[in-house]
N, C-alpha and C positions, 0 to 999 in steps of 0.2 A: 907197644905190643911186645910180649916176650917171644923168644924163639919157639916156645912150646905151642904158641898159637898158630904157628906156620906149619906144623906137622900134622898130616892127615892119617887116619887109620885106613884100612883096606876098604871098608864100607863107604867111607866118605869119598875116597878116591874113585870108587866104582860109580858113585852118584855123579861126581863131577864129570867123568868121561861120558856118561849117558846124557847129561845136560848139555855138554859141549857138542855132541853129535846132533842132538835135537836142534840146538840153535843153528848149527851149520845147515841143517835141512831146511829150517824155516827161512834162513837167509837166502838159500838157493831159490826157494819158491818165490820170495819177494822179488828177486832179480828177474826170474823168469816171467813173472806177471808184468814187470816194468819194461820188458823188451818191446821196442817200438819198431813196427815194420818199415821197410824202405818205401819211398814214394814210387808208385808204379807208373808206367807209361799208359796213356789213354788215346794215343793217336790224335791229339788235339790239333786244331787248325791254328798254328802260331802266327799266321798272317793277320789275325784279328785280335791281337793281344793288346790290352789296355791296363791302366793302373790308376788307383786313387788312394788318398790317405788324408788323415786328420793330424793337425798340429805338427809334431816332428815327422809324422808320417806324411803330412802335406809337403813339408820341405823335402823329404826323401822322394816323394812323387815328382816334384819339380826337377830334382836332380836326375832321377831315373829316366824321366821322359826325355830330357834333353840329351843326356849322355848316351842313351840307347834309342834315340828317335828313329833309327832304322829298323827297330824291332817292334815299335808300338804305333797304334792308330789314334790314341787319345789319352787324356788324363783328367782326373778330378782332384782339385787342390782345395781342401776344406781347412780354413783357418791356418793356412801355411804361407810361407813367403817364396820369393822367386829363386831360381837357380843361382847357386854360389852367393847367396845373400850376404854371408859374412865377409865376402871380399869386396863389398860395395866401396868402402873407403879405406880398407886396410890391406896391406900386403904382407904383414908380419904374422905368420901362423900362430905365434904365441899369444896373439891378441884376438884370435878368432872366437874363442869362448866368450870373451867380453862382448864382442860384436853380436854373438848369437843371443845373448840375454838382453842386449840393449837395442841396437839398430834393428835387429831382426825379430824382436818381440814387442818391446814397449818403448819405442823412440820418444824422446821428450817432446819433440815437435815434428811436424811433417817435413821440415827442412833436413832432418837427420835420419829420415826413413831411407830404406834402401832405394837404389836407383835402377829401375827395371831396364830402361833403355841402355844405360851404361853397362849393366850386367850382360845384356845381349852382345854388346861389343866385345866384352871379355870372353864370352862364350864363343864368339866367332874366331877369336885367336886360339882358344883351346881346340876348336875344331880343325883349324889350320895346322895345329901341332899334333893332330891325330889323338888327342887325349879324350875326345868325345866324338860322337857321330857327326856327319855332315848336317848342318842345321837346315838345309833345304828339305830334309825329311819332315820337318815340322809343318811345312806350308799347307799340307792337305789334312792335317789332324784337327780334331775337335776337342775343346777344353771346357770344363766346368770349373768355376771358381766361387768360393763362398766366404763371406765374413758375417758374423753376427754383430748387431749394433751394440750389444752389451758385452762383447768380448774384450776383456782387459788383459788377456794373456798374449795374444798376437793381434795387435791393433789393426784396424781397418787401413790405416796409412801404409802398413806393411803389405797387406794383401792386395791393395791397389796396384802395387808394383809388379805383381804376377801378371795382371792384365797388360801392363805397359810392356813387359818382356815379350809376351806373345804377340802383341801388336807390332813391336819392332821386328819380330820374326816373320811378319808378313801374313799372319792369319787375318781373315776377313771378319767383320762384325758377327756374321751368323755362325762362325766357327767358335766363338767365345761366348759362353753364357755366364754372366757374372751376377750372382745373387748378392747384391750389395746392401740395399736399403730396405729389404722387404721383411726381415725377420729380427725380432728383438731377442736374439739368442746369445747365451754365454758361449764359453769356449767348449765346443762339443760337436759331435756329429748328430744330426737331427733324425728323429723317428716319429712315427704316428702316435705311439703310446710308450711312455717310459716313466722311470721312477724319479727323474730329475726335472725340475721345472724349466721351462724354456729359457728364461733369462739368467739361470744360475750357472755357476762354474763349479761343479762338484763331481767326484768320482761316481760312476764310471765314465763320465763325460759323454753320455748318450742321452740327449735331452728331448723331452716331449714338447714338440712345436707343431704337432698335427700334420706332418707329412713325412714321407720316407725319402730322405736325401739321397740314399744310395740309388734309388730308382731314377731320380733326376740326373744323377751323374751318368748312369748307364744310358739313359735315353739321349742325353746330349752327345755322348760319344758315338752311339750306334744308330741313332734315329729312333723312330717309333718302334716300340717293343710290345710283345704280348703282355697282357695284365699278369701281375704276379700270382703265384700259386697260393691258395689258402692253406693247403697242407703240402709242403714240398715232398716229392717222391724220392729224392736222392738221399745221400748220406754224407755226414761229416766224417772225414778220415783224419786220424792223427798219424803223423809219419816222422821218421828220423831226419830232422833238418841238419844234424851235425855233419852228415856226409858231404854236404855242399859248402861247408865252412872251411876255407883254406888258410885262415889266418888266426892269430892268437887273441886279438883285441876287439873282436866284433861285438861282444855283449849279446850275441844271438843265442837263443835257447837251443837246447838239444832237440826239442820237439816243435813241430809246426802243424798247421791244419789246412785242409782243403774241403770245399763242398763240391761233390760230384753228383749232378742230376742223374737219374736212372738212364735217361736216353744217352748220356755221354759214356755209358759203359759199352755201347755198341756203335755209336755214331761219333763222327769227328766234331768236336765242339770248340768254340773260341775260349780264350782264357782272360780272366780279369784278376789282377793282383790288388788286394785290399790291405792297406798298410795301417796298422793301428798307431795311435799317438803315444805320448809319454804317459806312464802309469796305466796303460791299457793292455799290456801283454797278458796272456793267459795266466802267467805266474801271479799276477796281481788281481785280475778281475774275472778269472775263470773263463767261461764260454760266452761272456756277454758280447764281446766284439764279433766273434765269428758265428754267433747264433741269433743275435737280436737286432742287428743293424739293417736288415732287409735285403742284403745282397743275395742271400740264398733263394728267397722266394721269387725274385725277378729272374735270377739265373736259371731256376728250375724250368721255367716256361720258355726260355730263350736260348737253350742249348749252350750253356756257358758254365765252365768250371771256375770256381772262385778260389784263389790261393791266398792263404793268410800266413805270411811269414811272421816270425816272432823274435822280438828283442826282450831281454829281461834286465832288471836292475843289477848293477855291479858296484860294489863299494870299494873294490881294490883296483886292479888294472884290467880294463880301463875304468876310470871313475865315471860312472853313469848311474847315479843313485835312483833316478826316476824311470829308468828303462826307456830312454829316448833313442830314436834313430839318429844316426850320426850326420849332422849337417855343419859341423865345425872342426872335425878332424881326429876324434878320439880313437878311431879304428885304424889309423894309419901306422904302419910299422916305424916310419921315420917321422916324428912330429914336425921336424923342420921342413919336410917335403910332403905335405898331406896329399892324399889321393881320393878323399871321400867324394869329390864331385866328378871324378873321372871314371872311365870304364875299368880302371884298376881298383876301384872301391871294393874292398872285400865283402861288404854287405850287398852291394848291387850285383857283384859276380855270383854270390850265393843265390840271389833271387833269379838271375838268369839261368843258373844251373837247374833250379826247380822248374822253371818254365820249359826249358829244353827237355827235361825228363817227362813232363806231361805230354810233350809232342812225340815222344818215342812210341813205337808200336806196342800194342797190348801184348802181355805175355801169354794170354790164353783167350 
């Protein structure tokens, strides 16, 4: 290009100035539209808080339930493994990712599956070291566990060890409901009607197996509940999750979601945390997890707020291309001293911050 092509006359310059101002205005409007409100307080009853999750969300549920057992009354672990699964046979953090994809997902034989009883012993030491809550808090909790017989992502041999862990923790048989042999499901959370066949393993990992698994989870934790609403009266809120994130490598999204029944706007409600799996965050599957998994309908008629924290894919630092929750150490500031399974886990601390906010008094 010649220098002549870089010189503008007055009319051209005036046009460029107008165009630039217009673009700035549009840009400002876009950012204004994208502003996300802070999570509000709802005066929630935090003494009745519980958690559930699928896949990496199931592993996170196991970690969260054990690390913060003083804050929770129960858990639902769907196609996930036991607390500190990657530490079953390995003490070198550099090998935890390998353990996550082998021992904790698809072990070659039952002999190299994680060791639930052994992991409880390790958890006991972590509790003694004040890294997690006193494990006596688990003894009066209630737990739901699920494995699909067609699941080749997190095999049944892995999920079996979740039950072994809780048995070692002293939970009685009636406190543990293990759906083990009843459903020919792939790797998924189960719904009454869905777009994925029951035995398949395909996105969005919400499979049609003719029942609402979320309702089984909540009834196991809380006992008999009112029937779910046909048309929920509450609202799904989007809020700024970033204010709760106090570390760099969490892979957590800027935004997260919660379902608030209408009654919870004026009355104190319990809280359930529903944790999505790999490739299930809103950045990948939109509203499918927080709208179609059945939690909202049962929460609506049982005075329960449902919190949906979010993780998204990251192809840089941390390396988390499928948007999985951390159960092997990617979120730790010091890879040689991971804290993902402790109360110092940046992801778990963020979730605790959101729960605490829901318990704060209403602003109006």
